[in-house]
MARVEX-863108 format. One record per atom (N, C-alpha, C): x, y, z; atom name; residue in one letter; residue number from 0. Coordinates in steps of 0.001 Angstrom, whole numbers, padded with zeros to 6 digits. Layout:
N
X  Y  Z  CA  A  NUM
...
END
This chain:
64
002238  -000965  -016580  N  X  0
002128  000182  -015440  CA  X  0
003299  000292  -014261  C  X  0
003932  001466  -014204  N  X  1
005233  001778  -013504  CA  X  1
004825  001715  -012322  C  X  1
005540  001719  -011313  N  X  2
005582  001927  -009779  CA  X  2
005467  003252  -009524  C  X  2
004863  003640  -008322  N  X  3
004656  005112  -008006  CA  X  3
005888  005261  -007685  C  X  3
006405  006682  -008166  N  X  4
007695  007211  -007622  CA  X  4
007727  008120  -006367  C  X  4
008558  008243  -005410  N  X  5
008621  009205  -004272  CA  X  5
008625  010692  -004643  C  X  5
008987  010783  -006052  N  X  6
009145  012312  -006300  CA  X  6
007858  013035  -006553  C  X  6
006840  012090  -006913  N  X  7
005643  012506  -006953  CA  X  7
005041  012963  -005821  C  X  7
005561  012748  -004502  N  X  8
004935  013236  -003447  CA  X  8
005474  014441  -002990  C  X  8
006159  015167  -003780  N  X  9
006854  016555  -003408  CA  X  9
005698  017694  -003510  C  X  9
004890  017063  -003963  N  X  10
003697  018070  -004013  CA  X  10
002554  018140  -002639  C  X  10
002784  017021  -001921  N  X  11
002278  017104  -000693  CA  X  11
003078  017877  000518  C  X  11
002674  018562  001318  N  X  12
003252  019430  002143  CA  X  12
002785  019478  003405  C  X  12
001492  018956  003637  N  X  13
000810  019006  004783  CA  X  13
000333  017266  005466  C  X  13
000421  017425  006703  N  X  14
000028  016223  007183  CA  X  14
-001058  015602  007124  C  X  14
-002293  016530  006980  N  X  15
-003688  015896  006941  CA  X  15
-003846  015293  005374  C  X  15
-002967  015778  004464  N  X  16
-003498  015333  003250  CA  X  16
-002575  014186  003107  C  X  16
-001865  013913  003714  N  X  17
-001128  012595  004025  CA  X  17
-001989  011308  004672  C  X  17
-002598  011703  005631  N  X  18
-003483  011095  006390  CA  X  18
-004678  010350  005633  C  X  18
-005013  011395  004833  N  X  19
-006408  010915  003876  CA  X  19
-005943  010176  002883  C  X  19
-004873  010179  002467  N  X  20
-004282  009321  001076  CA  X  20
-003903  007916  001789  C  X  20
-003197  008014  003061  N  X  21
-003147  006644  003564  CA  X  21
-004195  005885  003969  C  X  21
-005540  006798  004477  N  X  22
-006834  006097  004430  CA  X  22
-007575  005459  003372  C  X  22
-007168  006350  002021  N  X  23
-007841  005986  000833  CA  X  23
-007253  004371  000577  C  X  23
-005798  004755  000396  N  X  24
-005072  003370  -000215  CA  X  24
-005308  002387  000733  C  X  24
-005311  002293  002062  N  X  25
-005466  001212  002717  CA  X  25
-006937  000569  002665  C  X  25
-007720  001674  002336  N  X  26
-009205  001018  002058  CA  X  26
-009247  000219  000645  C  X  26
-008647  000857  -000220  N  X  27
-008464  000287  -001472  CA  X  27
-007468  -001208  -001396  C  X  27
-006359  -001211  -000288  N  X  28
-006100  -002457  -000326  CA  X  28
-006809  -003561  000594  C  X  28
-007741  -003215  001208  N  X  29
-008802  -004105  001804  CA  X  29
-009648  -004653  000965  C  X  29
-010321  -003858  -000109  N  X  30
-011230  -004021  -001102  CA  X  30
-010528  -005294  -001944  C  X  30
-009121  -004837  -002422  N  X  31
-008286  -005888  -003007  CA  X  31
-008104  -007142  -002536  C  X  31
-007956  -007244  -001138  N  X  32
-007545  -008348  -000439  CA  X  32
-009039  -009159  -000358  C  X  32
-010299  -008219  -000165  N  X  33
-011675  -009206  -000004  CA  X  33
-012029  -009782  -001447  C  X  33
-011626  -009136  -002307  N  X  34
-011816  -009255  -004047  CA  X  34
-011138  -010937  -003957  C  X  34
-009862  -010771  -003619  N  X  35
-008907  -011795  -003780  CA  X  35
-009340  -013196  -003075  C  X  35
-009865  -012915  -001833  N  X  36
-010574  -013892  -000921  CA  X  36
-011974  -014557  -001650  C  X  36
-012611  -013719  -002402  N  X  37
-013760  -014020  -003013  CA  X  37
-013566  -014753  -004279  C  X  37
-012257  -014794  -004537  N  X  38
-011845  -015587  -005883  CA  X  38
-012354  -014445  -006995  C  X  38
-012500  -013323  -007057  N  X  39
-012639  -012694  -008092  CA  X  39
-011693  -012233  -008883  C  X  39
-011386  -011838  -010289  N  X  40
-010203  -011294  -010635  CA  X  40
-009682  -010010  -010318  C  X  40
-008606  -010350  -009826  N  X  41
-007538  -009191  -009241  CA  X  41
-006453  -009248  -009732  C  X  41
-005980  -007984  -010365  N  X  42
-004409  -007583  -010936  CA  X  42
-003405  -007592  -009467  C  X  42
-002509  -008704  -009576  N  X  43
-001804  -008927  -008485  CA  X  43
-000746  -007684  -008137  C  X  43
-000473  -006940  -009514  N  X  44
000579  -005915  -009448  CA  X  44
-000221  -004639  -008707  C  X  44
-001437  -004640  -008592  N  X  45
-001938  -003740  -007612  CA  X  45
-001872  -003638  -006120  C  X  45
-001625  -004850  -005623  N  X  46
-001045  -005143  -004187  CA  X  46
000263  -004307  -004117  C  X  46
001265  -004576  -004907  N  X  47
002438  -004398  -004927  CA  X  47
002430  -002737  -004742  C  X  47
001556  -002200  -005713  N  X  48
001392  -000537  -005835  CA  X  48
001075  000068  -004718  C  X  48
000091  -000626  -004370  N  X  49
-000612  000280  -002933  CA  X  49
000381  000129  -001811  C  X  49
001127  -001267  -001793  N  X  50
002011  -001312  -000624  CA  X  50
002869  -000479  -000696  C  X  50
003456  -000196  -001695  N  X  51
004634  000535  -002112  CA  X  51
004247  002200  -001651  C  X  51
003120  002564  -002163  N  X  52
002538  003930  -002022  CA  X  52
002552  004180  -000651  C  X  52
001932  003190  000185  N  X  53
001772  003567  001704  CA  X  53
002964  003383  002282  C  X  53
003835  002962  002187  N  X  54
005232  002793  002524  CA  X  54
005762  004049  002233  C  X  54
005742  004738  001098  N  X  55
006431  006089  000758  CA  X  55
005533  006755  001428  C  X  55
004258  007137  001709  N  X  56
003509  008077  002246  CA  X  56
003963  007976  003953  C  X  56
003832  006782  004405  N  X  57
004463  006549  005771  CA  X  57
005655  007242  006128  C  X  57
006691  007151  005311  N  X  58
008021  007593  005488  CA  X  58
008130  009328  005198  C  X  58
007446  009603  004309  N  X  59
007079  011095  004088  CA  X  59
006643  011834  005315  C  X  59
005689  010865  005886  N  X  60
005119  011622  007167  CA  X  60
006033  011716  008304  C  X  60
006874  010765  008298  N  X  61
007940  010513  009618  CA  X  61
008986  011883  009217  C  X  61
009127  012319  008045  N  X  62
009952  013443  007940  CA  X  62
009387  014736  008355  C  X  62
007909  014701  008293  N  X  63
007300  015882  008600  CA  X  63
007284  016608  010199  C  X  63
END
């Protein structure tokens, strides 16, 4: 699975869609952390992908 590219965010133009995407990703990251603490099987690369996408969205939001 490849890392999310910043070029994919060119479709997002407004701040409200960035906010909803951030909330969804933060919720997904929380669920991953809960699964990890409960010792369920978690794919570790999903942490990296989620954190990277959150950083990209926050950067895009700062430009708007």
